[in-house]
C-alpha positions in Angstrom: 59.5 60.7 121.0 62.6 63.1 121.4 63.5 66.1 119.0 67.2 65.6 120.0 67.1 69.5 121.4 68.4 70.1 125.2 65.5 71.7 127.5 66.1 75.5 128.6 67.3 75.7 131.5 65.4 77.5 134.6 68.4 78.4 136.7 72.3 78.8 135.8 75.3 77.9 138.2 77.8 81.3 138.3 79.9 81.0 136.1 77.2 80.3 132.9 75.3 83.3 134.9 77.8 85.9 134.5 79.0 85.0 131.1 75.1 85.6 130.1 75.2 88.8 131.7 78.3 89.7 130.5 80.0 90.6 133.6 82.9 88.9 135.6 82.3 86.2 137.8 83.8 88.2 140.8 81.7 91.2 140.5 78.6 88.7 140.2 79.4 87.0 143.8 79.9 90.9 144.7 76.6 91.6 143.6 75.3 88.5 144.9 76.6 89.2 148.0 75.5 92.8 148.5 71.7 91.4 148.1 71.6 93.5 144.1 70.9 90.2 142.5 68.5 87.5 143.1 69.8 83.8 143.8 68.5 80.9 144.6 70.2 78.7 147.9 70.0 75.6 147.9 71.3 72.2 149.6 73.4 72.0 152.7 77.0 71.9 153.7 79.5 71.6 151.4 76.3 70.5 148.3 74.9 73.7 148.9 74.6 75.7 145.7 73.8 79.2 144.9 71.7 79.3 141.0 70.7 81.9 139.5 66.6 82.1 137.8 66.7 83.0 133.9 63.1 84.5 134.3 64.9 86.2 137.3 68.0 87.0 135.4 66.1 88.7 132.9 63.8 90.7 135.0 66.5 92.2 137.2 68.4 93.3 134.0 65.4 94.7 132.5 64.1 96.2 135.5 68.3 97.9 135.9 68.0 99.4 131.9 64.4 101.1 132.7 67.0 102.8 136.2 69.6 103.8 134.1 71.2 101.1 134.8 73.2 101.2 137.7 74.1 98.9 140.2 
């Protein structure tokens, strides 16, 4: 029996993660490249994708707000 509601996602694609954080996709990629924001890389070759765990983003944001918000 379904209730008609969508399940809460466990991970977000880059565009959705940037939107959720209130930053640009370009800044998200830079922070990802620098290893500042946690991400998960899945797949191989052309099907490789970068995902951002919702729980990890929430934890990261909480830690950052305790440090004065510096990236």
